[in-house]
LOFI-40030 format. One line per field, with one value per residue (C-alpha): x negated, y, z. Coordinates in nm, 4 decimals, decimal comma, always signed. Each point is the difference from the previous one (the first is absolute). Layout:
# LOFI-40030
c1 c(X  ...);
c2 c(Y  ...);
c3 c(Z  ...);
END
This chain:
# LOFI-40030
c1 c(-0,4891  -0,1577  -0,0978  -0,3595  +0,1116  +0,2549  -0,2687  -0,2381  +0,2680  +0,1026  -0,3619  -0,0214  +0,3287  -0,1058  -0,3384  +0,1160  +0,3524  -0,1152  -0,3273  -0,0076  -0,1010  +0,3341  +0,1314  +0,1592  -0,3354  -0,1494  +0,3016  -0,0504  -0,3649  +0,0621  +0,3020  -0,1658  -0,3133  +0,2137  +0,2275  +0,3209  +0,2990  +0,2143  +0,3184  +0,2951  -0,1047  -0,3618  +0,1187  +0,2272  -0,2842  -0,2316  +0,2679  +0,1392  -0,3416  -0,0147  +0,2232  -0,2995  -0,2052  +0,2825  +0,0044  -0,3719  +0,0674  +0,2813  -0,2166  -0,3032  +0,2032  +0,2780  +0,0241  +0,0108  +0,3131  +0,1862  -0,1289  +0,2710  +0,2879  -0,1957  -0,2475  +0,2744  +0,1449  -0,3405  -0,0354  +0,3511  -0,0724  -0,3260  +0,1714  +0,2883  -0,1969  -0,1210  +0,3500  +0,1522  -0,2664  -0,0152  +0,3691  -0,0062  -0,3135  +0,0226  +0,0116  -0,2963  -0,1970  +0,0702  -0,1340  -0,3199  -0,0405  -0,0340  -0,3183  -0,3275  -0,1832  +0,2026  -0,1153  -0,3645  +0,0147  +0,1784  -0,2641  -0,2753  +0,1531  +0,0998  -0,3541  -0,1452  +0,2451  -0,0988  -0,3632  +0,0916  +0,2871  -0,2217  -0,1403  +0,3369  +0,1778  -0,2684  +0,1704  +0,2868  +0,2160  +0,2367  -0,1604  +0,3090  +0,3040  +0,2275  -0,1275  +0,1321  +0,3097  +0,2993  -0,1081  -0,3479  +0,1509  +0,2100  -0,3067  -0,1859  +0,3057  -0,0244  -0,3604  +0,1224  +0,2074  -0,3248  -0,0728  +0,2894  -0,2542  -0,1699  -0,3534  +0,0298  +0,0201  +0,2796  -0,2347  -0,2503  +0,2665  +0,1533  -0,3336  -0,1222  +0,3409  -0,0331  -0,3512  +0,1194  +0,2442  -0,2824  +0,0313  -0,3229  -0,1124  +0,1080  +0,3463  +0,0546  -0,0917  +0,2200  +0,2984  -0,0519  +0,0153  +0,3182  +0,1639  -0,0790  +0,2483  +0,3272  -0,1441  -0,1163  +0,3062  +0,2259  -0,2086  +0,0232  +0,3765  +0,0554  -0,2213  +0,1868  +0,3337  -0,1099  -0,1417  +0,3289  +0,2059  -0,1848  +0,1126  -0,3263  -0,0256  -0,2855  -0,0956  -0,1282  -0,3541  +0,0222  +0,1279  -0,3128  -0,2168  +0,1736  -0,0610  -0,3673  -0,0391  +0,1545  -0,2073  -0,3259  +0,0895  +0,0806  -0,3319  -0,2121  +0,1843  -0,0435  -0,3772  -0,0076  +0,1872  -0,2179  -0,3194  +0,1208  +0,0842  -0,3409  -0,1867  +0,2044  -0,0724  -0,3738  -0,0537  +0,2940  +0,1290  -0,3028  -0,0536  +0,3662  -0,0370  -0,2949  +0,1772  +0,3123  -0,2130  -0,1665  +0,3320  +0,1563  -0,2926  +0,0208  +0,3670  -0,0565  -0,3026  +0,1880  +0,2931  -0,2199  -0,1884  +0,3232  +0,0978  +0,3746  +0,0466  +0,3522  +0,1895  +0,1524);
c2 c(-2,0432  -0,3172  -0,1004  +0,1211  +0,3438  +0,0161  -0,0772  +0,2619  +0,2696  -0,0973  +0,0294  +0,3442  +0,1012  -0,1293  +0,1724  +0,3370  +0,0609  +0,1286  +0,1551  +0,3581  -0,1173  -0,0455  -0,3495  +0,1230  +0,0946  -0,3342  -0,1884  +0,1768  -0,1006  -0,3603  -0,0621  +0,1564  -0,2121  -0,3133  +0,1039  -0,0304  +0,1262  +0,2775  -0,2024  +0,0505  -0,2908  +0,1181  +0,3438  -0,1689  -0,2234  +0,2937  +0,1558  -0,3090  -0,1263  +0,3118  -0,1952  -0,2161  +0,3087  +0,1385  -0,3179  +0,0369  +0,3375  -0,1427  -0,2947  +0,2133  +0,2581  -0,2270  +0,1515  +0,3541  -0,0807  -0,0905  +0,2737  +0,2689  +0,1367  +0,3238  -0,1942  -0,0886  +0,3509  +0,1439  -0,2464  +0,0844  +0,3739  -0,0506  -0,2247  +0,2377  +0,2433  -0,2803  -0,1480  +0,3361  +0,1022  -0,3534  +0,0097  +0,3558  -0,0427  -0,3671  +0,0656  +0,2388  -0,2428  -0,2825  +0,2207  +0,0710  -0,3699  -0,0601  +0,2105  -0,1822  +0,3316  +0,1530  -0,2866  +0,0517  +0,3734  -0,0526  -0,2500  +0,2440  +0,3050  -0,2009  -0,1335  +0,3506  +0,0952  -0,3018  +0,1100  +0,3041  -0,1250  -0,0874  +0,3553  +0,1695  -0,1863  -0,0764  +0,1230  -0,2403  +0,0511  -0,2966  -0,3286  -0,2143  -0,0732  +0,0968  +0,3587  +0,0327  +0,2245  -0,0291  +0,3179  -0,1392  -0,3233  +0,2026  +0,1878  -0,3281  -0,1236  +0,3018  -0,0930  -0,3470  +0,1606  +0,1048  -0,3706  -0,0197  +0,1272  -0,3122  -0,0508  +0,2227  -0,2878  -0,0157  -0,0888  +0,2677  +0,2724  -0,0933  -0,0430  +0,3394  +0,1419  -0,1400  +0,1363  +0,3429  -0,0142  -0,0624  -0,3798  -0,1915  -0,2142  -0,3182  +0,1283  +0,1513  -0,3307  -0,2053  +0,2332  -0,0327  -0,3786  +0,0190  +0,2372  -0,2453  -0,2506  +0,1880  +0,1650  -0,3192  -0,1951  +0,2629  -0,0018  -0,3791  -0,0030  +0,2634  -0,1829  -0,3262  +0,1788  +0,1640  -0,3287  -0,1861  +0,3007  -0,0047  -0,3593  -0,1797  -0,3193  -0,1678  -0,3515  -0,2774  +0,0539  +0,3736  -0,0663  -0,2070  +0,2853  +0,2421  -0,2353  -0,0422  +0,3749  +0,0869  -0,2553  +0,1179  +0,3681  -0,0656  -0,1703  +0,2513  +0,3032  -0,1405  -0,0057  +0,3333  +0,1894  -0,1324  +0,0779  +0,3424  +0,1267  -0,0998  +0,1481  +0,3205  +0,0696  -0,0297  +0,1412  +0,2110  +0,0383  +0,0814  -0,3479  -0,0161  +0,3410  -0,1126  -0,3274  +0,1831  +0,2296  -0,3032  -0,1789  +0,3144  +0,0501  -0,3648  +0,0395  +0,3333  -0,1298  -0,3165  +0,2083  +0,2468  -0,2888  -0,1403  -0,2676  -0,0441  -0,0155  -0,0883  +0,1092  -0,3136);
c3 c(-1,5092  +0,1365  +0,3544  -0,0342  -0,1188  +0,2820  +0,2576  -0,1422  +0,0024  +0,3535  +0,1163  -0,1610  +0,1658  +0,3421  -0,0186  -0,1274  +0,1343  +0,3382  -0,1138  -0,1347  -0,3475  -0,1859  -0,0581  -0,3263  -0,1500  +0,0880  -0,1352  -0,3324  -0,0204  +0,1124  -0,2221  -0,3036  +0,0327  +0,0338  -0,2872  +0,2011  -0,1977  +0,1479  +0,0461  +0,2396  +0,2231  +0,0171  +0,1136  +0,2549  +0,1196  +0,0761  +0,2204  +0,1730  +0,1139  +0,2144  +0,2403  +0,0822  +0,0719  +0,2166  +0,2057  +0,0720  +0,1650  +0,2108  +0,1087  +0,0875  +0,1914  +0,1239  +0,3485  -0,1377  -0,2008  +0,3178  +0,2263  -0,0133  -0,2044  -0,0508  -0,2121  -0,2484  +0,0016  -0,0910  -0,2880  -0,1201  +0,0137  -0,1908  -0,2558  -0,0820  -0,2257  -0,2288  -0,0152  -0,1003  -0,2516  -0,1375  -0,0868  -0,1354  -0,2101  -0,0967  -0,3758  +0,0078  +0,2146  -0,2472  -0,2805  +0,1923  +0,0736  -0,3726  -0,0148  +0,0790  -0,0526  +0,2842  +0,2217  -0,0957  +0,0669  +0,3335  +0,1071  -0,0928  +0,1701  +0,3066  +0,0264  +0,0053  +0,2766  +0,2107  -0,0123  +0,2106  +0,2174  +0,2964  +0,0056  -0,0464  +0,2792  +0,2574  +0,3188  +0,0739  +0,3079  -0,0416  +0,0954  +0,0655  -0,2166  +0,2916  -0,0302  -0,3569  +0,0026  -0,2312  -0,1791  -0,0540  -0,1317  -0,2460  -0,1242  -0,0542  -0,1893  -0,2307  -0,0761  -0,0933  -0,2763  -0,1698  -0,0459  -0,2457  -0,2497  -0,1420  +0,1234  +0,3073  +0,2529  +0,2560  +0,2838  -0,1012  -0,0119  +0,3349  +0,1783  -0,1222  +0,0909  +0,3505  +0,0434  -0,1153  +0,2933  +0,2480  +0,0156  +0,0486  -0,2929  +0,1799  +0,0957  -0,3461  -0,1658  +0,2325  -0,0452  -0,3763  +0,0360  +0,2082  -0,2487  -0,2795  +0,1450  -0,0676  -0,3124  -0,1670  +0,1119  -0,1602  -0,3198  -0,0189  +0,0595  -0,2697  -0,2496  +0,0573  -0,0384  -0,3256  -0,1285  +0,0423  -0,1097  -0,3329  -0,0482  +0,0803  +0,2034  +0,1864  -0,1105  +0,2273  -0,1312  +0,0644  +0,3538  +0,0634  -0,1296  +0,2385  +0,2924  -0,0913  -0,0473  +0,3350  +0,1909  -0,1588  +0,0438  +0,3683  +0,0767  -0,1925  +0,1421  +0,3507  -0,0454  -0,1830  +0,2722  +0,2809  -0,1917  -0,1125  +0,3498  +0,1323  -0,2948  +0,0017  +0,3663  -0,0543  -0,3483  -0,1169  -0,3559  -0,2143  -0,1396  -0,1039  -0,1644  -0,2100  -0,0802  -0,1215  -0,2154  -0,1585  -0,0574  -0,1473  -0,2361  -0,1116  -0,0924  -0,1747  -0,1947  -0,1048  -0,1232  -0,1885  -0,1624  -0,1432  +0,2502  +0,0473  +0,3751  +0,1134  +0,3074  +0,1431);
END
C-alpha cells in the first residue's frame, strides 16, 4: 500500500463509517479497483484509521461527553451485547467476512429496508438523548450486533434500532455516533493485539501511513457527520436506501461476471 492508496481508503472510511451505507462494502470496491493486496497490515490499517473517525465524534460532541455519568453508563450498556456476541461468534464472523457476496446481499437487503424505515417509525417520542433509558440503550446495542454481518452497516443498524425504540432520527443518529466510540476503540485495540500476537510488526513507513490515514479519516468524518445530520433531518433515509441497493448490485454483478473482489 502506498500513500495515495492510504488516502483513498481513509476518505472512503471517513465518508462511510457514520453513514448507513456500510464502510466494509465500500472498502471492498475501492481496494479491488486499486488492486490492493489483502495483507495483514492492510487489514490492520482499515481498522486503526477508525480512531480518526472516533476523534471526529468526540470533537463535534465534546460537551456531551462530559455532561453526566449516566451518558457513559448508557454507552456501556449498549456496548455490552456487541462485546459478548463478538467474543462468542468471532470465528463465524471471520468466516462471513471472507465472503464478498454476503456483503453485496447485505447491502441490497439493507437498502430495501431503508426505503421504508421513515414510514415504519414515523412517530418518535424521544427527542433528547437524556430521555434514552438503560433498557432502550440495551435494545439499541442488540441491533448493533446485527452489524457483525458484513455489509449491514453498524451506523445503519443502530440508527434503525434507535428509531424502532421511538427515538427521533436526529437522536437515533447521534446515539449511534456516540456508541461508535467504545465499539470502534475496542475493535481497534483487539486488531492491534491480534496483529502483534501473530508476530507482525509495524515499520516506520507503515506508521506514516497510519498517521496519514487517521488524519484524513478524521477530517472527512467530521464533514460527513455534520452533513449527514442536516440531510437526515430534512430528507430521511430513502437516498441511502437506493444508494445501498446500487452498491450491492455493483458488487453482486462484479462477482457474477468473474471479478475477484477481496475482503480487506
